[in-house]
C-alpha positions in Angstrom: 61.3 90.4 81.5 57.8 91.1 82.9 55.9 89.4 85.2 53.0 88.3 82.7 55.9 87.5 80.4 57.0 84.7 83.1 53.7 83.3 83.8 52.7 83.4 80.1 56.3 81.0 80.0 55.3 78.9 82.9 52.2 77.4 81.3 52.5 74.3 79.6 50.5 73.2 76.3 50.2 69.7 74.6 50.6 70.4 70.8 48.0 68.2 68.8 50.5 69.1 65.8 52.7 65.4 65.8 54.8 65.2 63.0 53.5 62.6 60.8 57.5 60.8 60.9 56.4 60.2 65.0 53.1 58.3 64.2 53.4 54.6 63.8 52.8 53.1 60.5 49.3 51.9 62.4 48.3 54.9 63.3 48.5 56.6 60.2 46.7 53.7 58.6 43.8 54.0 61.0 44.0 58.0 60.7 43.8 57.5 56.6 40.7 54.9 56.4 39.3 57.1 59.0 39.0 60.3 56.4 38.5 58.3 53.7 35.1 57.1 55.4 34.5 61.0 56.0 35.5 62.0 52.5 33.1 59.0 51.5 30.4 60.3 53.1 30.9 63.6 52.0 31.3 63.3 48.4 28.5 60.9 48.2 26.4 62.9 45.5 29.7 63.0 43.4 30.6 59.2 43.5 26.9 57.6 43.7 25.6 56.0 40.2 22.3 56.2 41.3 19.8 58.2 43.5 19.8 56.0 46.4 15.9 56.1 46.8 15.3 55.2 43.4 12.8 52.1 43.3 12.9 49.9 40.3 10.8 46.6 40.9 12.2 45.3 37.6 15.6 45.3 39.2 15.0 44.2 42.6 17.6 41.7 44.2 20.1 41.6 41.5 23.6 40.8 42.1 26.4 42.7 41.5 26.7 44.0 37.8 27.9 46.9 35.6 24.5 48.5 36.6 24.8 48.0 39.9 28.2 47.4 41.9 27.0 46.0 44.7 23.6 44.7 43.6 20.2 46.1 44.4 18.0 45.9 47.2 14.5 44.4 47.7 12.7 47.1 46.2 15.5 47.5 43.3 17.3 50.8 44.7 21.5 50.9 44.2 23.0 49.5 47.0 26.4 51.1 46.9 24.9 54.6 46.2 22.4 54.0 49.7 25.6 53.1 51.3 27.3 56.1 50.1 24.6 58.1 51.4 24.1 55.8 54.2 27.4 56.7 55.3 26.5 61.0 55.7 23.7 60.3 58.2 25.5 57.2 60.4 28.4 59.5 61.1 26.7 62.8 61.0 24.8 61.0 64.2 27.5 60.0 65.7 29.5 63.6 65.3 26.8 65.3 66.9 26.0 63.2 69.9 30.0 63.4 70.6 30.3 67.5 70.1 27.5 67.7 72.2 28.5 65.8 75.1 31.9 67.0 74.7 30.9 70.6 74.8 28.8 69.8 78.2 31.3 67.4 79.7 34.5 69.8 79.4 32.3 72.7 80.5 30.6 70.7 83.8 34.6 69.3 83.9 36.3 72.4 83.8 33.6 74.3 86.3 33.7 71.3 88.8 37.5 71.4 88.9 37.7 75.1 89.4 35.2 75.6 92.0 35.4 72.1 93.8 33.5 71.6 97.2 29.5 71.8 97.2 29.2 72.0 93.6 31.4 69.3 92.4 29.3 67.4 94.5 26.3 68.0 93.3 27.6 67.2 89.3 29.0 64.2 90.6 25.7 63.2 92.1 23.7 63.7 88.9 26.0 61.6 87.2 25.5 59.2 89.1 22.0 59.1 88.3 22.4 59.7 84.6 25.0 56.7 84.5 21.8 54.4 85.8 20.3 54.9 82.3 21.7 52.8 79.8 22.0 55.4 76.3 19.9 52.6 74.1 17.3 52.9 76.5 17.2 56.6 77.2 17.1 56.8 73.3 14.0 54.5 72.9 12.3 56.8 75.6 12.8 60.0 73.8 11.5 58.7 70.5 8.5 57.7 72.1 8.0 61.4 73.4 9.2 62.9 70.6 8.8 60.8 67.6 11.2 58.9 65.3 13.7 60.9 63.3 17.6 61.6 63.7 17.1 64.6 66.5 15.6 62.8 69.5 18.2 59.7 69.4 21.1 62.0 69.4 20.0 64.4 71.7 18.9 61.4 74.3 22.6 60.0 73.2 24.8 63.4 74.1 23.2 63.5 77.1 23.8 60.0 78.4 27.5 60.3 76.8 27.8 63.6 79.0 28.3 62.1 82.5 31.0 59.9 81.0 32.7 62.7 79.3 32.4 64.9 82.6 33.6 62.4 84.9 36.8 61.3 82.4 37.8 65.1 81.9 37.2 66.2 85.4 40.1 63.8 86.9 42.5 65.5 84.2 41.5 69.2 84.5 41.5 68.7 88.7 45.5 67.6 88.4 45.9 70.2 86.3 44.4 72.7 88.1 46.6 72.4 91.3 49.8 72.8 89.0 51.8 75.5 90.0 51.5 77.4 86.8 47.9 77.8 88.0 48.4 79.4 91.2 51.2 81.6 89.3 48.4 83.2 86.5 46.2 84.0 89.5 48.5 85.7 91.4 49.3 87.2 88.7 45.3 88.9 88.2 44.2 86.7 85.6 40.8 85.7 85.9 39.5 82.7 86.5 37.3 82.7 82.6 40.6 83.6 81.0 42.9 80.7 82.7 40.2 77.7 81.8 39.9 79.0 78.1 43.4 80.3 77.5 45.6 77.9 79.4 43.4 74.8 80.9 41.3 73.9 77.9 44.3 73.9 75.6 46.3 71.7 77.6 43.4 69.2 78.4 42.6 69.6 74.5 44.7 66.5 73.3 43.0 64.5 76.0 39.4 65.6 75.5 40.1 64.9 71.4 41.4 61.5 72.1 38.0 60.6 74.1 35.6 62.0 72.0 37.5 59.7 69.1 36.8 56.7 71.2 33.6 57.5 71.8 32.5 58.0 68.6 32.5 54.4 68.2 30.0 53.5 70.8 28.0 56.7 69.2 27.9 54.9 66.0 26.7 51.3 67.1 24.0 53.2 69.2 22.8 55.0 66.6 23.0 52.3 64.7 20.5 50.2 66.9 17.8 52.9 67.2 17.6 52.4 63.3 17.7 49.1 63.2 14.7 48.9 65.5 12.9 51.5 62.8 13.2 54.7 65.5 16.0 56.5 63.9 15.7 57.7 60.1 12.6 56.8 58.5 12.5 55.7 54.6 13.4 56.3 52.3 16.3 57.9 53.8 19.4 55.9 54.1 21.3 54.7 57.3 23.5 51.5 57.7 21.4 50.8 60.6 18.1 51.0 58.7 19.8 49.0 55.7 21.1 46.1 58.0 17.4 46.0 59.0 15.8 46.2 55.8 18.2 43.6 54.4 16.4 40.4 56.9 14.0 39.6 54.5 16.9 39.2 51.8 18.8 37.9 54.8 16.3 34.7 55.3 15.9 34.3 51.5 19.6 33.6 51.3 21.0 36.9 50.0 22.5 37.9 52.9 24.5 40.6 50.7 22.8 44.2 51.9 23.0 43.3 55.7 26.5 41.5 55.5 27.9 45.2 53.7 25.9 47.6 55.5 27.1 45.7 59.1 30.5 45.5 57.7 30.8 49.3 57.3 29.6 50.1 60.8 31.8 47.0 62.1 35.0 48.7 59.8 33.9 52.2 61.4 33.9 51.4 64.6 37.0 49.4 64.9 38.9 52.2 63.2 37.5 54.9 65.6 38.2 52.6 69.0 41.8 52.2 67.8 42.6 55.5 66.9 40.8 56.9 70.0 42.9 54.3 72.0 46.4 55.2 70.4 45.4 58.8 70.5 44.8 58.4 74.7 47.6 56.6 74.9 49.8 59.6 73.3 47.9 62.2 75.0 48.9 60.3 78.7 52.7 60.3 77.1 52.8 63.7 76.6 51.3 64.9 79.8 54.4 62.8 81.5 56.7 65.0 79.5 
């Protein structure tokens, strides 16, 4: 057997492909609910019974009926259709935030773990500064400069979440960097670039995916808060946070259905992704200890 083959066999990769029979029933249920929420968002144009922005003042503030399954809002718009379409923005926004924060955070974490020294200290100090800015406040300030919409809050929150992802992944990457197989790969002449992409990153992948899943719920809450303040997506675009805000007048009039349904979807999604992320984090730590 060649030296390169020996080195390759010496690496360890924690597989994400866990057999379903090894998943706890609660984990399977959480994953199923998460997949169902995503499917509803993707299939919104097929499942919706009305156009989400179709105004019908003659049908304003109606209770659930055969024509409007969840009733209508103050402008006569079908709540069922608006909630379905709202899921698209409400789930897409956090996904973009976490994707940006994960790509940037993992890249910085690997760079700091590999190079260490002065670079690691500089990145840590920059992260300390970013920790001082709450994500929601940074999003509001960014909207004040760039204007309302989805882009400004997503960029701001991705920057706000980046130091958290960097610091968490860096600790695991430093531990992985010190393992014997990395030294063996270096001795075999493999470049730092290939070691990080082909070995370190795959070994960190379960932990990164777990952290990203757990952070998804927090990003959803922050973006819903921005939309509730009227600084996110603008009407007539449907969004769960905006739907809660638009239902305030009906709530005060004794018809809380609109705000409660949109708020309930936010709570359900956050709880599902938080619990699923916590479960995945625990399993990734167990896999690392094997």
